[in-house]
C-alpha positions in Angstrom: 114.3 139.6 121.9 118.0 139.7 120.9 117.6 136.3 119.2 115.4 138.0 116.6 118.4 140.0 115.4 118.9 137.3 112.8 115.7 138.3 111.0 116.8 141.9 110.8 120.2 140.8 109.3 118.4 138.8 106.7 116.1 141.6 105.7 118.9 144.1 105.6 121.2 141.8 103.6 118.5 141.1 101.0 117.6 144.8 100.7 121.3 145.6 100.2 121.6 142.7 97.7 124.5 141.0 99.6 125.5 137.4 98.8 122.5 135.3 100.2 124.8 132.6 101.5 126.8 135.1 103.5 123.7 136.8 104.8 122.2 133.5 106.0 125.5 132.6 107.7 125.8 136.0 109.4 122.2 135.7 110.6 122.8 132.3 112.0 126.0 133.4 113.8 124.3 136.5 115.2 121.3 134.4 116.4 123.5 131.8 118.0 125.7 134.4 119.8 122.5 136.2 121.0 121.2 132.9 122.4 124.4 132.4 124.4 126.0 129.8 122.2 129.8 129.8 121.6 131.4 129.8 118.2 132.2 126.0 118.4 128.6 125.1 119.1 127.4 127.2 116.2 129.9 125.7 113.8 128.9 122.2 115.1 125.2 123.1 114.4 126.2 124.1 110.8 128.1 120.8 110.3 125.2 118.7 111.7 122.7 120.4 109.4 124.9 119.9 106.4 125.5 116.2 107.3 121.8 115.6 107.8 120.9 117.0 104.4 124.0 116.2 102.4 121.9 114.1 100.0 120.5 117.3 98.5 124.1 118.4 97.6 124.8 115.0 96.0 121.8 115.3 93.8 122.9 118.6 92.4 126.4 117.3 91.8 124.9 115.0 89.2 123.9 117.8 86.9 127.4 119.3 86.3 128.8 115.8 85.9 126.2 115.1 83.1 126.9 118.4 81.5 130.7 117.7 81.5 130.1 114.3 79.9 127.9 115.8 77.3 130.5 118.5 76.5 133.0 115.7 75.8 130.6 114.0 73.4 128.6 111.5 75.4 125.5 111.9 73.2 127.6 111.6 70.0 129.3 108.4 71.2 125.9 106.9 72.2 124.5 107.7 68.8 127.5 106.3 66.9 127.3 103.1 69.0 123.7 102.5 68.0 124.4 103.6 64.4 127.0 100.7 64.1 124.3 98.2 65.1 122.4 97.8 61.8 119.9 95.4 63.4 119.0 97.8 66.1 115.4 99.1 66.3 114.1 102.0 68.3 111.2 99.9 69.7 113.4 97.1 70.9 115.8 99.5 72.5 113.1 101.4 74.5 111.4 98.1 75.5 114.7 96.9 76.9 115.1 100.2 78.8 111.5 99.9 80.1 112.2 96.5 81.5 115.4 97.5 83.2 113.7 100.7 84.6 110.8 98.7 86.0 113.0 96.0 87.6 115.3 98.5 89.3 112.3 100.6 90.5 110.6 97.4 91.9 113.8 96.8 93.9 113.6 100.4 95.3 116.5 101.7 93.2 114.5 104.5 91.8 117.6 106.8 91.4 119.6 104.4 89.3 118.2 105.9 86.1 116.1 109.0 85.3 115.7 111.9 82.9 118.7 114.0 83.7 121.3 111.2 84.2 120.1 108.6 81.7 117.3 109.6 79.3 118.7 112.9 78.0 122.4 112.0 77.6 122.0 108.3 76.6 118.6 106.8 76.0 117.1 109.6 73.8 120.2 109.9 71.5 120.5 106.2 71.2 116.8 105.8 70.3 117.1 108.7 67.8 120.1 107.0 66.2 118.2 103.7 66.0 115.3 105.4 64.3 117.7 107.1 62.0 119.3 103.8 61.1 115.8 102.5 60.2 114.8 105.6 58.3 117.6 108.0 57.3 115.0 110.5 56.1 113.5 111.2 59.6 111.6 114.4 59.9 111.9 116.8 62.8 108.5 115.8 64.1 109.6 112.1 64.1 112.7 112.9 66.0 110.8 114.8 68.6 108.3 111.9 68.9 111.2 109.5 69.5 112.5 111.8 72.3 109.0 112.1 73.8 108.6 108.3 73.8 112.1 108.0 75.5 111.0 110.2 78.3 107.6 108.5 78.6 109.3 105.1 78.8 111.2 106.3 81.8 108.1 107.7 83.5 106.1 104.5 83.0 108.8 102.2 84.1 109.4 104.2 87.3 105.7 104.8 88.1 104.5 101.3 87.7 107.7 99.6 89.0 108.2 101.5 92.2 104.7 100.5 93.6 106.1 96.9 93.9 108.7 98.0 96.4 107.5 97.6 100.0 108.9 100.8 101.5 107.8 103.2 98.8 105.9 106.3 100.0 102.7 105.5 98.1 102.3 102.1 99.7 103.0 103.5 103.2 100.5 106.3 102.5 97.8 103.8 101.5 98.5 101.7 104.5 98.3 104.7 106.8 95.0 105.8 105.4 93.4 102.4 105.5 94.7 101.9 109.1 92.8 105.1 110.0 89.6 103.5 108.7 90.2 100.3 110.6 91.5 98.1 107.7 94.7 96.4 108.7 96.5 95.4 105.4 100.1 94.5 105.3 102.4 96.4 102.8 103.2 93.0 101.2 99.7 92.7 99.9 99.9 96.2 98.2 103.1 95.1 96.6 101.7 91.8 95.3 98.6 93.5 93.8 100.9 96.1 92.1 102.6 93.3 90.1 99.7 92.7 87.7 99.4 96.4 87.1 103.1 96.7 86.4 102.9 93.7 83.9 99.9 95.3 82.2 101.7 98.6 81.9 104.8 96.9 80.4 102.7 95.0 77.8 100.6 98.1 76.8 103.6 100.4 76.5 105.6 97.7 74.7 102.8 97.6 72.2 103.0 101.4 71.8 106.7 101.2 71.3 106.2 98.5 68.7 103.9 100.7 66.8 106.4 103.6 67.1 109.0 101.3 65.6 106.7 100.6 62.6 106.1 104.3 62.1 109.8 105.1 62.1 110.7 102.6 59.4 111.6 103.9 55.9 108.8 103.9 53.3 110.7 101.3 51.3 110.7 98.9 54.2 107.0 99.5 54.9 106.2 98.9 51.3 108.2 95.7 51.3 
């Protein structure tokens, strides 16, 4: 029953509002010592747990890095870059990003881009700057629409691109379910049948982005 002392330490630590990390470590140490482990074995267990789940820490490291880049003007530089390209169009920019996102997702590189590391600091400001170059009198509603389409483009590219990758979770899930019902289908067939859907998604969303581009143009250009 001594190994349950760790639970008491956690309860007492949270009631007394101690540092949660210190409480968990004290609980783990007490439980390990009560179970007959030595200090070296307990520390080794901590190290193994951290090594096995270190990808979680790497993911969270991305956020302060993006924040630091934004603090030093990443969005402003992205906007000024697009602003200098007079021929740039918001529709063409987002269509290009959609193509890149789908290709990388189809190769299994789903973490290469994304909302926190790409859309918010780069794609959305660049798309907004492109729309502003087309129409300097953008309204707040139009700016928000451009940002929404930037986020939607990332979602669509990832969602319909990743199903082409053989080892993605959705394909493995479908294979497991069908195997349970006696249907033996190779993952390659799922991937091949996902290609027409990905192409259709690209064409449909590209048409939506083309319409967005038309809506963002200045009234003078539309009249011409």
